[in-house]
C-alpha positions as a Markdown table, in Angstrom:
| # | Residue | x | y | z |
|---|---|---|---|---|
| 1 | Met | 39.1 | -76.1 | -138.4 |
| 2 | His | 36.6 | -79.0 | -139.0 |
| 3 | Ile | 34.6 | -77.9 | -135.8 |
| 4 | Arg | 33.6 | -74.2 | -137.5 |
| 5 | Leu | 33.1 | -76.1 | -140.8 |
| 6 | Phe | 30.2 | -78.3 | -139.2 |
| 7 | Ala | 29.1 | -75.5 | -137.7 |
| 8 | Leu | 28.7 | -73.4 | -140.7 |
| 9 | Met | 27.0 | -76.3 | -142.5 |
| 10 | Gly | 24.5 | -77.0 | -139.6 |
| 11 | Leu | 23.6 | -73.3 | -139.6 |
| 12 | Leu | 23.0 | -73.1 | -143.2 |
| 13 | Ser | 21.2 | -76.2 | -143.4 |
| 14 | Phe | 18.8 | -74.6 | -140.6 |
| 15 | Leu | 18.7 | -71.3 | -142.3 |
| 16 | Phe | 17.6 | -72.7 | -145.7 |
| 17 | Gly | 15.8 | -76.3 | -144.7 |
| 18 | Cys | 13.5 | -75.0 | -142.0 |
| 19 | Asp | 11.4 | -71.6 | -142.4 |
| 20 | Lys | 9.9 | -71.2 | -138.9 |
| 21 | Lys | 7.7 | -68.6 | -138.0 |
| 22 | Gly | 6.5 | -69.1 | -134.4 |
| 23 | Asp | 5.1 | -72.5 | -133.8 |
| 24 | Tyr | 4.5 | -72.9 | -137.6 |
| 25 | His | 7.7 | -74.0 | -139.6 |
| 26 | Arg | 8.3 | -75.5 | -143.1 |
| 27 | Lys | 11.0 | -78.4 | -143.2 |
| 28 | Gly | 11.7 | -80.5 | -146.2 |
| 29 | Gly | 9.1 | -78.7 | -148.4 |
| 30 | Asp | 6.0 | -79.5 | -145.7 |
| 31 | Trp | 4.3 | -77.3 | -143.5 |
| 32 | Tyr | 4.4 | -78.0 | -139.9 |
| 33 | Tyr | 2.8 | -76.9 | -136.6 |
| 34 | Lys | 4.8 | -77.8 | -133.8 |
| 35 | Asp | 5.5 | -81.3 | -134.6 |
| 36 | His | 2.1 | -81.9 | -136.6 |
| 37 | Lys | 2.9 | -81.9 | -140.1 |
| 38 | Leu | -0.1 | -80.3 | -141.6 |
| 39 | Thr | -2.5 | -81.9 | -144.3 |
| 40 | Met | -3.4 | -79.2 | -147.1 |
| 41 | Glu | -4.7 | -79.3 | -150.7 |
| 42 | Ser | -2.3 | -76.9 | -151.9 |
| 43 | Ser | 0.7 | -74.9 | -150.0 |
| 44 | Ala | 0.3 | -72.2 | -152.1 |
| 45 | Gly | 0.6 | -68.8 | -150.1 |
| 46 | Phe | 0.7 | -70.4 | -146.9 |
| 47 | Thr | 1.1 | -67.4 | -144.2 |
| 48 | Pro | 1.3 | -68.0 | -140.8 |
| 49 | Leu | -0.8 | -65.3 | -138.9 |
| 50 | Asn | -0.1 | -65.2 | -135.5 |
| 51 | Ala | 0.8 | -67.9 | -132.9 |
| 52 | Thr | -2.6 | -70.3 | -133.7 |
| 53 | Phe | -4.1 | -69.5 | -136.8 |
| 54 | Ala | -2.6 | -69.2 | -140.6 |
| 55 | Arg | -4.0 | -69.6 | -144.3 |
| 56 | Ala | -3.2 | -70.8 | -147.7 |
| 57 | Ser | -4.6 | -70.2 | -150.9 |
| 58 | Asp | -7.6 | -73.1 | -150.4 |
| 59 | His | -8.4 | -72.2 | -146.6 |
| 60 | Gly | -7.5 | -71.1 | -142.9 |
| 61 | Tyr | -5.9 | -73.2 | -140.3 |
| 62 | Tyr | -6.2 | -73.4 | -136.4 |
| 63 | Arg | -3.1 | -74.8 | -135.4 |
| 64 | Asp | -2.3 | -78.0 | -137.5 |
| 65 | Gln | -6.0 | -78.1 | -137.9 |
| 66 | Arg | -7.5 | -77.0 | -141.4 |
| 67 | Ile | -10.9 | -75.3 | -141.1 |
| 68 | Thr | -12.8 | -76.9 | -144.2 |
| 69 | Gln | -15.8 | -74.1 | -144.2 |
| 70 | Ser | -12.9 | -71.2 | -144.6 |
| 71 | Asp | -12.2 | -69.3 | -147.4 |
| 72 | Gly | -8.1 | -69.2 | -147.7 |
| 73 | Ala | -8.2 | -65.9 | -150.0 |
| 74 | Thr | -10.0 | -63.5 | -147.0 |
| 75 | Phe | -9.4 | -65.5 | -143.7 |
| 76 | Glu | -7.7 | -63.2 | -140.9 |
| 77 | Ala | -6.7 | -63.7 | -137.6 |
| 78 | Leu | -8.2 | -61.3 | -134.8 |
| 79 | Ser | -6.4 | -63.2 | -131.8 |
| 80 | Glu | -5.2 | -66.5 | -131.0 |
| 81 | His | -8.6 | -67.8 | -130.6 |
| 82 | Tyr | -10.8 | -65.7 | -133.3 |
| 83 | Ala | -10.7 | -65.3 | -136.8 |
| 84 | Arg | -13.1 | -64.7 | -139.8 |
| 85 | Asp | -13.1 | -64.6 | -143.2 |
| 86 | Arg | -15.9 | -63.2 | -145.7 |
| 87 | Ala | -18.8 | -65.4 | -144.6 |
| 88 | Arg | -18.2 | -66.6 | -141.2 |
| 89 | Val | -16.6 | -65.7 | -137.7 |
| 90 | Phe | -14.5 | -68.8 | -135.9 |
| 91 | Tyr | -13.6 | -69.4 | -132.8 |
| 92 | Gly | -10.6 | -72.4 | -131.7 |
| 93 | Asp | -9.7 | -73.5 | -128.6 |
| 94 | Thr | -8.1 | -76.7 | -127.2 |
| 95 | Tyr | -9.3 | -79.5 | -124.8 |
| 96 | Arg | -7.9 | -82.8 | -123.1 |
| 97 | Lys | -9.7 | -85.9 | -122.5 |
| 98 | Val | -10.1 | -86.9 | -119.1 |
| 99 | Glu | -8.2 | -90.4 | -119.5 |
| 100 | Glu | -5.2 | -89.1 | -121.7 |
| 101 | Tyr | -5.4 | -85.8 | -120.0 |
| 102 | Trp | -1.5 | -84.9 | -119.8 |
| 103 | Ala | -0.7 | -86.8 | -123.1 |
| 104 | Val | -3.0 | -85.3 | -126.0 |
| 105 | Arg | -4.6 | -81.7 | -126.7 |
| 106 | Tyr | -6.8 | -81.8 | -129.4 |
| 107 | Asn | -8.3 | -79.0 | -131.5 |
| 108 | Arg | -12.0 | -77.4 | -131.7 |
| 109 | Val | -12.7 | -75.2 | -134.0 |
| 110 | Val | -16.3 | -73.8 | -134.5 |
| 111 | Ala | -18.2 | -71.4 | -136.9 |
| 112 | Ile | -20.1 | -68.9 | -134.6 |
| 113 | Asp | -23.7 | -69.2 | -135.3 |
| 114 | Gly | -25.0 | -66.0 | -136.5 |
| 115 | Ala | -21.9 | -63.9 | -136.1 |
| 116 | Asp | -21.2 | -61.2 | -138.5 |
| 117 | Pro | -17.7 | -61.3 | -140.0 |
| 118 | Ser | -18.3 | -57.5 | -141.8 |
| 119 | Thr | -18.7 | -56.0 | -137.9 |
| 120 | Phe | -17.2 | -58.6 | -135.9 |
| 121 | Gln | -14.6 | -56.8 | -133.6 |
| 122 | Tyr | -11.8 | -58.4 | -130.9 |
| 123 | Leu | -12.3 | -56.5 | -127.7 |
| 124 | Gly | -10.0 | -58.7 | -125.6 |
| 125 | Ser | -9.5 | -61.0 | -123.0 |
| 126 | Asp | -11.9 | -63.9 | -125.1 |
| 127 | His | -14.5 | -61.4 | -125.6 |
| 128 | Gly | -15.7 | -60.2 | -129.0 |
| 129 | Lys | -18.7 | -58.4 | -130.4 |
| 130 | Asp | -20.7 | -57.9 | -133.9 |
| 131 | Ala | -23.6 | -55.5 | -134.6 |
| 132 | Arg | -25.9 | -58.1 | -132.7 |
| 133 | His | -24.0 | -59.9 | -130.1 |
| 134 | Val | -21.3 | -59.8 | -127.4 |
| 135 | Tyr | -19.3 | -63.1 | -127.2 |
| 136 | Leu | -17.5 | -64.6 | -124.6 |
| 137 | Ala | -15.2 | -67.8 | -125.6 |
| 138 | Gly | -17.5 | -67.9 | -129.2 |
| 139 | Arg | -20.6 | -67.9 | -127.4 |
| 140 | Pro | -23.5 | -65.2 | -127.3 |
| 141 | Val | -24.0 | -63.4 | -124.0 |
| 142 | Pro | -26.7 | -61.2 | -123.2 |
| 143 | Val | -26.1 | -57.4 | -122.7 |
| 144 | Arg | -28.3 | -54.2 | -122.4 |
| 145 | Asp | -26.7 | -52.5 | -125.0 |
| 146 | Val | -24.3 | -54.3 | -127.5 |
| 147 | Gly | -23.3 | -51.1 | -129.6 |
| 148 | Ser | -21.9 | -49.3 | -126.4 |
| 149 | Phe | -20.5 | -52.2 | -124.9 |
| 150 | Val | -16.8 | -52.0 | -123.8 |
| 151 | Leu | -14.1 | -53.8 | -121.5 |
| 152 | Leu | -12.8 | -52.4 | -118.4 |
| 153 | Asp | -10.1 | -53.7 | -116.2 |
| 154 | His | -10.3 | -56.2 | -113.4 |
| 155 | Gly | -13.3 | -58.3 | -115.2 |
| 156 | Phe | -15.7 | -55.5 | -114.8 |
| 157 | Ser | -17.5 | -54.0 | -118.3 |
| 158 | Arg | -20.2 | -51.6 | -119.2 |
| 159 | Asp | -22.5 | -49.7 | -121.8 |
| 160 | Thr | -24.7 | -46.9 | -121.9 |
| 161 | Leu | -27.1 | -48.5 | -119.3 |
| 162 | Thr | -25.4 | -50.6 | -116.5 |
| 163 | Gly | -21.9 | -51.9 | -115.6 |
| 164 | Tyr | -21.3 | -55.7 | -115.2 |
| 165 | Tyr | -18.9 | -57.8 | -113.5 |
| 166 | His | -17.8 | -60.9 | -115.6 |
| 167 | Leu | -20.9 | -60.3 | -117.7 |
| 168 | His | -23.4 | -60.0 | -114.5 |
| 169 | Val | -25.4 | -56.7 | -114.2 |
| 170 | Val | -24.1 | -55.1 | -111.4 |
| 171 | Pro | -27.8 | -54.0 | -110.0 |
| 172 | Gly | -28.2 | -50.1 | -109.5 |
| 173 | Ser | -25.1 | -49.2 | -111.4 |
| 174 | Asp | -24.9 | -46.4 | -114.2 |
| 175 | Gly | -23.3 | -47.5 | -117.1 |
| 176 | Ala | -22.4 | -44.2 | -118.3 |
| 177 | Thr | -20.3 | -43.3 | -115.5 |
| 178 | Phe | -18.9 | -46.9 | -114.1 |
| 179 | Val | -15.5 | -47.5 | -113.7 |
| 180 | Gly | -13.7 | -50.9 | -112.5 |
| 181 | Leu | -11.6 | -50.0 | -109.8 |
| 182 | Ala | -9.4 | -53.3 | -108.5 |
| 183 | Asn | -10.0 | -56.3 | -106.6 |
| 184 | His | -13.7 | -56.5 | -107.1 |
| 185 | Tyr | -14.5 | -52.9 | -106.4 |
| 186 | Ala | -16.0 | -50.4 | -109.1 |
| 187 | Arg | -17.8 | -47.1 | -108.8 |
| 188 | Asp | -20.3 | -44.9 | -111.1 |
| 189 | Gly | -20.9 | -41.3 | -110.4 |
| 190 | Lys | -22.8 | -41.8 | -107.4 |
| 191 | Ser | -21.8 | -45.1 | -105.8 |
| 192 | Val | -19.5 | -47.7 | -104.8 |
| 193 | Phe | -19.9 | -51.2 | -105.4 |
| 194 | His | -18.2 | -54.5 | -104.5 |
| 195 | Ala | -19.0 | -57.6 | -106.9 |
| 196 | Ala | -17.6 | -61.1 | -106.7 |
| 197 | Leu | -19.1 | -64.2 | -108.3 |
| 198 | Val | -20.4 | -67.1 | -106.1 |
| 199 | Tyr | -19.6 | -70.7 | -107.3 |
| 200 | Arg | -21.5 | -73.9 | -107.3 |
| 201 | Ala | -19.6 | -77.4 | -106.0 |
| 202 | Asn | -18.7 | -78.0 | -109.3 |
| 203 | Ser | -16.5 | -74.6 | -109.5 |
| 204 | Thr | -18.9 | -72.9 | -112.1 |
| 205 | Pro | -20.5 | -69.2 | -111.5 |
| 206 | Glu | -23.9 | -69.5 | -110.3 |
| 207 | Arg | -24.7 | -65.9 | -109.8 |
| 208 | Leu | -23.1 | -62.4 | -108.7 |
| 209 | Arg | -23.1 | -61.1 | -104.9 |
| 210 | Ser | -23.1 | -57.5 | -105.5 |
| 211 | Val | -22.9 | -54.8 | -102.6 |
| 212 | Arg | -23.6 | -51.1 | -103.0 |
| 213 | Ile | -21.6 | -49.2 | -100.2 |
| 214 | Asp | -23.9 | -47.0 | -98.5 |
| 215 | Gly | -22.0 | -43.9 | -98.1 |
| 216 | Ala | -18.7 | -44.3 | -99.6 |
| 217 | Asp | -16.4 | -41.6 | -100.4 |
| 218 | Ile | -16.5 | -41.7 | -104.0 |
| 219 | Ala | -13.7 | -39.1 | -104.3 |
| 220 | Thr | -11.2 | -40.7 | -102.1 |
| 221 | Phe | -12.3 | -44.5 | -102.4 |
| 222 | Thr | -9.5 | -46.9 | -102.4 |
| 223 | Ala | -9.4 | -50.4 | -103.4 |
| 224 | Leu | -6.8 | -52.2 | -101.5 |
| 225 | Asp | -5.4 | -55.8 | -101.5 |
| 226 | Asp | -7.4 | -59.3 | -100.0 |
| 227 | Gly | -11.0 | -57.5 | -100.3 |
| 228 | Tyr | -9.9 | -54.5 | -98.3 |
| 229 | Ala | -10.7 | -50.7 | -99.3 |
| 230 | Lys | -10.6 | -47.6 | -97.5 |
| 231 | Asp | -12.2 | -43.8 | -98.0 |
| 232 | Ser | -11.7 | -40.8 | -95.8 |
| 233 | Arg | -14.5 | -42.1 | -93.5 |
| 234 | Arg | -14.2 | -45.9 | -92.9 |
| 235 | Ile | -12.6 | -49.0 | -93.7 |
| 236 | Tyr | -14.5 | -51.9 | -95.9 |
| 237 | Phe | -13.8 | -55.7 | -96.2 |
| 238 | Glu | -15.6 | -56.7 | -99.3 |
| 239 | Gly | -17.9 | -53.8 | -99.6 |
| 240 | Arg | -18.9 | -53.9 | -95.7 |
| 241 | Asn | -17.9 | -51.1 | -93.3 |
| 242 | Ile | -15.6 | -52.7 | -90.3 |
| 243 | Ala | -14.2 | -49.7 | -88.8 |
| 244 | Pro | -14.0 | -45.7 | -89.0 |
| 245 | Ala | -11.3 | -44.5 | -91.0 |
| 246 | Ser | -7.7 | -44.9 | -90.3 |
| 247 | Ala | -4.6 | -43.3 | -91.1 |
| 248 | Thr | -2.2 | -46.2 | -90.4 |
| 249 | Phe | -4.3 | -49.0 | -91.7 |
| 250 | Glu | -2.3 | -51.3 | -93.9 |
| 251 | Val | -3.0 | -54.6 | -95.6 |
| 252 | Leu | -0.3 | -57.5 | -94.5 |
| 253 | Arg | -0.9 | -60.9 | -95.8 |
| 254 | His | -3.2 | -64.2 | -95.9 |
| 255 | Gly | -6.2 | -62.1 | -95.2 |
| 256 | Tyr | -4.6 | -60.1 | -92.0 |
| 257 | Ala | -4.5 | -56.5 | -92.0 |
| 258 | Lys | -4.2 | -53.6 | -89.0 |
| 259 | Ser | -4.7 | -50.2 | -87.9 |
| 260 | Glu | -3.6 | -48.2 | -85.0 |
| 261 | Ser | -6.0 | -50.1 | -82.4 |
| 262 | Gln | -7.2 | -53.3 | -84.2 |
| 263 | Val | -5.9 | -56.4 | -86.0 |
| 264 | Phe | -8.1 | -57.6 | -88.7 |
| 265 | His | -8.5 | -61.0 | -90.3 |
| 266 | Lys | -10.9 | -61.1 | -93.3 |
| 267 | Gly | -12.7 | -58.2 | -92.0 |
| 268 | Gly | -13.2 | -59.4 | -88.4 |
| 269 | Ala | -11.5 | -57.8 | -85.6 |
| 270 | Ile | -9.1 | -60.3 | -83.7 |
| 271 | Ala | -9.9 | -59.7 | -80.2 |
| 272 | Gly | -7.0 | -59.6 | -78.1 |
| 273 | Ala | -4.1 | -59.0 | -80.6 |
| 274 | Asp | -1.2 | -56.7 | -79.8 |
| 275 | Val | -1.0 | -54.2 | -82.5 |
| 276 | Ala | 2.1 | -53.0 | -82.0 |
| 277 | Thr | 4.0 | -56.4 | -82.4 |
| 278 | Phe | 1.6 | -58.2 | -84.8 |
| 279 | Glu | 3.2 | -59.4 | -87.8 |
| 280 | Val | 2.5 | -61.8 | -90.7 |
| 281 | Pro | 5.5 | -64.0 | -91.9 |
| 282 | Asp | 6.1 | -63.7 | -95.7 |
| 283 | Ile | 5.8 | -67.9 | -95.8 |
| 284 | Pro | 3.5 | -69.3 | -93.0 |
| 285 | Asp | 4.1 | -72.0 | -90.9 |
| 286 | Val | 1.9 | -75.3 | -90.9 |
| 287 | Asn | -0.3 | -74.2 | -88.1 |
| 288 | Val | 0.7 | -70.6 | -87.8 |
| 289 | Asp | 0.3 | -67.6 | -90.0 |
| 290 | Ala | 0.9 | -64.6 | -87.7 |
| 291 | Arg | 2.4 | -63.4 | -84.6 |
| 292 | Asp | 2.5 | -60.9 | -81.7 |
| 293 | Arg | 4.6 | -60.9 | -78.6 |
| 294 | Ala | 2.0 | -62.9 | -76.8 |
| 295 | Ala | 0.5 | -65.6 | -79.4 |
| 296 | Thr | 0.9 | -67.2 | -82.9 |
| 297 | Tyr | -2.2 | -67.3 | -84.9 |
| 298 | Tyr | -3.9 | -69.3 | -87.6 |
| 299 | Asp | -6.7 | -68.5 | -89.9 |
| 300 | Gly | -7.3 | -65.4 | -87.6 |
| 301 | Lys | -7.8 | -67.4 | -84.6 |
| 302 | Arg | -5.6 | -67.5 | -81.2 |
| 303 | Ser | -3.4 | -70.3 | -81.5 |
| 304 | Gly | -0.9 | -70.1 | -78.1 |
| 305 | Ser | 1.3 | -68.2 | -76.1 |
């Protein structure tokens, strides 16, 4: 009887003492974001808007930070990173310091310089746009026609003039008919493309490597895994023609694929591999990631018999 009474008292205490809305919650008359108490001029009208933004009568809030430039009465969340009020568009994110990486996460909220709140819209995948600019992570990025710009799948986008891969122009593409396929492949009304970013040593993108695939059959072109693709005429790897079409062609794992007559690794033919018995285990060994009846292989190279 006592156990039930204590349980009921605990439940009532939780219901009436802690008003929880996602990571925002009220405890003892104060509002918190997770374990951080919010400092506010007035809690009147405080309303969590989504997982990261809230507003009160005085200002908008990002996580536990009051956005001092914001107007609480007109503040609204557009995504977990973008918000706006009648005068500004805001971008909020977090960062960590190297010397205390696992210990503390810091807020960073900026009013996006020049962004127009009246025309700003969130597009998805950390992209937004207004009447003048397209933005990624709160920063303006150049596109040829802002008004017609739309996001596509798999990192592609387009406007009426051209297609893009991660906001890099895909040379020779027709924006009006441009469509993202999958795994770096896209097409327009006349051509098929393979696009990939080339990175610097510090892991920042340096440039786009784009291939317009000569002779590809648009109607039957299919993007496959691990860089492979096929149509009714050929098999491709990263946009390169590597073999004639094959009814039995299949992508395996770890960069391997095979047809009825050839085994491939990252687009290159493996001389002497036995197609009939060639297999790729789900979990590779330290020095073996494929085998056939006569040999083992690692990273596409024959390693033993």
